[in-house]
C-alpha positions as CSV (number, residue, x, y, z in Angstrom):
1,M,-125.0,243.4,117.0
2,K,-123.7,240.1,117.4
3,F,-122.1,237.6,114.8
4,T,-123.0,233.6,114.7
5,P,-119.9,231.4,114.5
6,S,-121.0,230.5,110.8
7,V,-120.1,234.6,109.9
8,I,-116.5,234.6,111.7
9,L,-115.7,231.4,109.9
10,L,-116.4,233.3,107.2
11,A,-114.6,237.0,108.0
12,S,-111.2,234.8,108.8
13,S,-111.3,232.7,105.8
14,A,-111.9,236.5,103.6
15,I,-108.4,237.8,105.8
16,A,-106.5,234.8,105.5
17,T,-107.3,234.7,101.7
18,P,-104.8,237.9,100.4
19,I,-102.3,236.6,102.7
20,F,-101.8,232.5,100.7
21,A,-102.0,234.6,97.4
22,Q,-99.2,237.2,98.3
23,Q,-97.1,234.0,99.7
24,S,-97.5,232.3,96.2
25,Q,-96.4,235.1,94.1
26,D,-92.7,234.9,95.8
27,T,-90.0,233.5,94.4
28,I,-87.6,230.7,95.9
29,V,-84.2,230.6,94.6
30,T,-82.1,227.5,95.1
31,T,-78.3,227.6,95.0
32,T,-76.7,224.4,94.1
33,V,-73.0,224.3,96.2
34,T,-70.8,221.6,93.8
35,T,-67.7,220.8,96.1
36,T,-64.8,218.5,94.4
37,T,-62.5,216.3,95.5
38,T,-59.0,216.6,94.3
39,K,-57.7,212.2,94.7
40,A,-53.6,212.7,95.3
41,A,-51.3,210.8,92.6
42,T,-49.9,207.3,93.8
43,P,-46.3,207.1,93.4
44,E,-46.7,205.2,90.2
45,E,-49.2,207.7,89.1
46,R,-46.2,210.2,89.9
47,A,-43.6,208.0,88.0
48,A,-45.1,208.2,85.3
49,A,-45.9,211.5,85.3
50,A,-42.0,212.3,85.9
51,V,-41.0,210.6,83.2
52,N,-41.3,213.1,80.4
53,S,-40.9,215.6,82.8
54,R,-38.3,218.5,82.4
55,T,-38.0,219.5,86.2
56,H,-38.6,215.8,88.2
57,V,-36.6,212.5,87.4
58,P,-38.0,208.5,88.6
59,L,-35.5,206.7,90.3
60,I,-35.5,203.0,91.0
61,I,-34.8,201.7,94.6
62,P,-34.5,197.8,94.1
63,A,-35.8,195.3,96.3
64,G,-33.1,193.7,98.0
65,T,-31.3,197.1,98.8
66,P,-28.6,197.3,101.8
67,V,-28.9,200.1,103.6
68,K,-27.7,201.4,107.2
69,V,-29.2,202.9,110.3
70,K,-28.7,202.9,113.8
71,L,-30.4,202.6,117.1
72,E,-31.6,206.2,118.5
73,R,-31.7,205.5,122.2
74,D,-30.5,202.1,124.7
75,V,-33.2,199.2,124.6
76,S,-32.9,196.7,127.5
77,S,-34.7,193.5,128.1
78,A,-35.2,195.2,131.6
79,S,-37.5,197.6,130.2
80,V,-39.2,196.5,126.9
81,N,-42.1,194.7,126.2
82,P,-43.0,193.2,122.6
83,G,-44.9,195.3,120.2
84,D,-43.3,198.9,121.7
85,T,-42.1,201.7,119.3
86,V,-38.3,201.7,118.6
87,T,-37.0,204.6,116.7
88,F,-34.0,204.5,114.3
89,R,-32.0,207.1,112.6
90,M,-30.4,206.3,108.9
91,A,-26.7,206.3,109.3
92,A,-25.6,207.7,105.5
93,D,-27.7,209.3,102.6
94,Y,-28.9,206.0,100.0
95,S,-28.5,208.3,96.4
96,E,-28.5,206.9,92.8
97,Y,-26.7,208.9,90.2
98,G,-26.1,211.7,92.0
99,H,-29.4,212.4,93.9
100,V,-30.4,211.1,97.0
101,L,-33.2,209.3,97.7
102,I,-32.7,208.5,101.6
103,S,-31.4,211.6,103.6
104,E,-28.8,210.3,106.6
105,D,-30.5,210.8,109.7
106,T,-33.9,210.0,108.7
107,R,-36.6,208.7,111.3
108,V,-36.7,204.4,110.5
109,H,-39.3,202.9,112.0
110,G,-39.5,200.0,114.2
111,I,-40.4,197.7,117.2
112,V,-39.5,195.4,120.1
113,S,-40.8,191.8,118.3
114,S,-39.5,190.1,121.0
115,V,-37.9,189.9,124.6
116,E,-37.8,187.4,127.5
117,R,-36.4,188.6,131.0
118,R,-33.1,187.5,132.5
119,S,-34.6,184.6,135.5
120,A,-33.0,182.4,137.7
121,G,-30.8,180.3,137.4
122,G,-28.5,182.3,135.6
123,K,-30.6,182.3,132.3
124,P,-30.4,185.7,130.9
125,G,-32.4,188.5,129.1
126,T,-32.7,188.4,125.7
127,V,-34.0,191.4,123.3
128,T,-35.0,190.8,119.3
129,L,-35.6,194.7,117.3
130,Q,-37.4,194.8,114.2
131,V,-36.3,197.0,110.9
132,E,-39.9,197.6,109.6
133,S,-39.9,201.5,106.9
134,V,-38.6,204.8,106.6
135,R,-39.8,207.4,104.1
136,A,-37.6,208.8,101.2
137,V,-37.0,211.9,99.8
138,D,-40.6,212.3,97.9
139,G,-42.1,211.0,101.3
140,Q,-42.9,207.8,99.9
141,R,-42.6,205.2,102.5
142,I,-40.3,202.0,101.6
143,P,-40.8,198.8,103.7
144,L,-37.5,197.8,105.6
145,N,-36.6,194.7,106.1
146,G,-33.8,193.5,109.1
147,A,-33.7,192.7,112.6
148,K,-31.4,192.6,115.4
149,M,-31.3,190.8,118.5
150,A,-28.8,191.0,121.8
151,V,-27.9,188.1,124.5
152,G,-27.0,189.0,128.4
153,K,-24.4,187.5,130.0
154,G,-25.3,184.4,131.1
155,R,-24.0,183.2,134.5
156,Q,-25.5,179.4,134.7
157,T,-22.2,177.9,136.0
158,Q,-21.9,180.8,138.9
159,A,-25.7,179.8,139.6
160,A,-24.5,176.4,139.6
161,T,-21.9,176.2,141.4
162,L,-23.7,178.7,144.6
163,G,-26.2,176.4,143.8
164,I,-24.3,173.9,145.7
165,L,-22.7,176.2,148.4
166,T,-25.5,177.6,149.5
167,L,-27.7,174.4,149.6
168,G,-29.7,175.8,146.4
169,L,-30.4,179.6,147.2
170,G,-27.7,180.1,144.7
171,A,-29.8,178.5,141.9
172,T,-32.1,181.6,142.1
173,K,-28.8,183.9,140.9
174,K,-30.4,185.6,137.4
175,G,-28.3,186.3,134.1
176,L,-27.4,190.0,133.0
177,S,-30.8,191.9,130.9
178,A,-29.5,192.1,127.3
179,V,-29.0,195.3,126.1
180,I,-28.4,197.3,122.9
181,A,-26.2,200.4,123.0
182,S,-27.6,203.4,121.7
183,G,-26.2,203.7,118.0
184,T,-25.8,200.8,117.1
185,Q,-25.5,200.3,114.0
186,F,-26.1,197.6,111.4
187,T,-27.9,196.8,107.5
188,V,-31.2,196.5,106.6
189,Y,-32.5,195.8,102.9
190,T,-35.7,197.2,101.1
191,A,-38.8,195.1,101.2
192,K,-39.9,196.2,97.8
193,K,-39.0,198.1,94.6
194,A,-40.3,201.7,94.7
195,T,-40.0,204.3,92.5
196,I,-38.5,207.8,94.0
197,V,-39.4,210.9,92.5
198,V,-37.2,213.8,93.5
199,P,-35.8,217.6,91.3
200,R,-33.4,216.7,88.0
């Protein structure tokens, strides 16, 4: 028997209907996942919480407090550039009421703030280091103010004398580079008040 196109379409429709009907009866389950983000407490919040704590106590480092730092490695005006990172270390513990707030040998961050190479005419090199910050025992960053400058040995007199004796050639003689030796200690100061939370 030969079917017409209209009969074929009708048959297809009749077969497909039960399939769609079965799909409409399926149960769709939606799962909602809730993510909770915990915000870290600020130093101020930690200090406020420690006021009535039996296990911790808040202690203040006033602005302008002097602390001593030491340079970790030699720095020479011949080899550094402005903006280079320089590492210092705390030369001693800083304590209040018997509690260490900044530990000895803690890394202190600094940079090369300016540098000049030695040059002809006996002009010496110069270098200035800027101390920027240190971490307290509770992890809080403490900003610092302080700088150390060094000037190399000048040779202007020698260059001038040689310039005369050598018809100007000696004037090309350079001064010496500035060097700040490893272990050099100097005092810097806290830039603002900080409250450090430590165990009782």
